[in-house]
C-alpha positions as CSV (number, residue, x, y, z in Angstrom):
1,M,8.5,370.2,260.4
2,K,7.4,367.0,261.9
3,P,9.9,364.5,263.3
4,S,8.5,361.8,261.1
5,F,9.6,363.8,258.0
6,F,13.2,363.7,259.2
7,L,12.9,360.0,259.9
8,I,11.9,359.3,256.3
9,F,15.0,361.0,255.1
10,A,17.2,359.2,257.6
11,F,15.8,355.8,256.6
12,A,16.1,356.7,252.9
13,G,19.8,357.7,253.5
14,V,20.5,354.4,255.3
15,A,18.8,352.4,252.6
16,A,20.7,354.2,249.9
17,C,24.1,353.5,251.5
18,G,23.8,349.8,251.6
19,G,25.8,347.5,253.9
20,P,29.6,347.1,253.8
21,K,29.5,344.0,251.6
22,E,27.1,345.6,249.2
23,Q,29.4,348.6,248.9
24,A,32.4,346.3,248.4
25,G,30.4,344.5,245.7
26,Q,29.5,347.8,244.0
27,K,33.2,348.7,243.9
28,Q,34.0,345.3,242.4
29,D,31.3,345.7,239.8
30,E,32.5,349.3,239.0
31,A,36.1,348.0,238.6
32,A,34.9,345.1,236.4
33,A,32.8,347.5,234.3
34,T,35.8,349.9,233.9
35,A,38.1,347.0,233.0
36,A,35.6,345.9,230.4
37,G,35.3,349.4,229.0
38,V,31.6,349.8,229.8
39,E,29.7,352.2,231.9
40,Y,28.6,350.9,235.3
41,T,24.9,351.3,235.6
42,G,24.5,350.1,239.2
43,S,23.3,346.9,240.8
44,G,25.8,344.5,239.4
45,P,26.1,340.8,240.4
46,A,28.7,341.4,243.2
47,E,26.7,344.3,244.6
48,R,23.5,342.2,244.6
49,A,25.4,339.3,246.3
50,G,26.9,341.7,248.8
51,K,23.4,343.0,249.6
52,V,22.1,339.5,250.1
53,Q,25.0,338.8,252.5
54,D,24.4,342.1,254.4
55,E,20.8,341.1,254.8
56,A,21.8,337.6,256.0
57,D,24.2,339.2,258.5
58,A,21.5,341.4,259.7
59,A,19.1,338.5,260.1
60,A,21.8,336.6,262.0
61,R,22.3,339.6,264.3
62,K,18.6,339.8,264.9
63,A,18.5,336.1,265.7
64,K,21.3,336.4,268.1
65,D,19.7,339.4,269.8
66,A,16.4,337.5,270.0
67,S,18.3,334.5,271.6
68,A,20.0,336.8,274.1
69,D,16.6,338.4,274.9
70,A,15.1,335.0,275.5
71,L,18.0,334.0,277.8
72,E,17.6,337.2,279.7
73,A,13.9,336.6,280.1
74,Q,14.7,333.0,281.3
75,A,17.2,334.4,283.8
76,G,14.5,336.8,285.1
77,S,12.1,333.9,285.4
78,V,14.6,331.8,287.3
79,K,15.2,334.7,289.7
80,K,11.5,335.2,290.3
81,Q,11.1,331.4,290.9
82,A,14.0,331.6,293.4
83,D,12.4,334.6,295.1
84,V,9.1,332.7,295.5
85,A,10.8,329.6,296.8
86,A,12.8,331.7,299.3
87,E,9.7,333.5,300.5
88,K,8.0,330.1,301.1
89,L,11.1,328.9,303.0
90,E,11.1,332.1,305.1
91,E,7.4,331.5,305.9
92,E,8.1,327.9,306.8
93,A,11.0,329.1,309.0
94,D,8.7,331.6,310.8
95,R,6.1,328.8,311.3
96,V,8.8,326.4,312.7
97,R,10.1,329.2,315.1
98,T,6.6,330.0,316.3
99,E,5.8,326.3,317.0
100,A,9.2,325.8,318.7
101,K,8.6,328.9,320.9
102,K,5.1,327.6,321.8
103,R,6.5,324.2,322.6
104,A,9.3,325.7,324.7
105,D,6.8,327.9,326.6
106,D,4.6,324.8,327.3
107,L,7.7,322.9,328.5
108,K,8.7,325.8,330.8
109,K,5.2,325.9,332.3
110,K,5.3,322.1,332.9
111,A,8.8,322.5,334.5
112,D,7.4,325.4,336.7
113,A,4.5,323.2,337.7
114,V,6.8,320.3,338.6
115,K,8.9,322.7,340.7
116,Q,5.8,324.0,342.4
117,S,4.4,320.6,343.2
118,A,7.7,319.5,344.7
119,I,7.7,322.2,347.3
């Protein structure tokens, strides 16, 4: 059997179960039908309202997850920007060190020349 065949049954099973608020609504509708002396046929008003609330909760969770993902992406971007800035600073530091070494070497040569001319 193909794995997709099993996925179809898994999704069907999840869809049939309903969310917790839908299930609670179904129990309320069943109790109301029993109290009224009628047979519960399914999909009563409390069950439908529970299903809508479950869907709203799921949408809210998805929105929060999307917001968290966006914040994580922003954090990654800030880190990359910091890495680029740090790399530029390191390159600038290397350039300053190289220039300072060259200037120091030039000054040492001048000092040696002054010492040699004084002799």
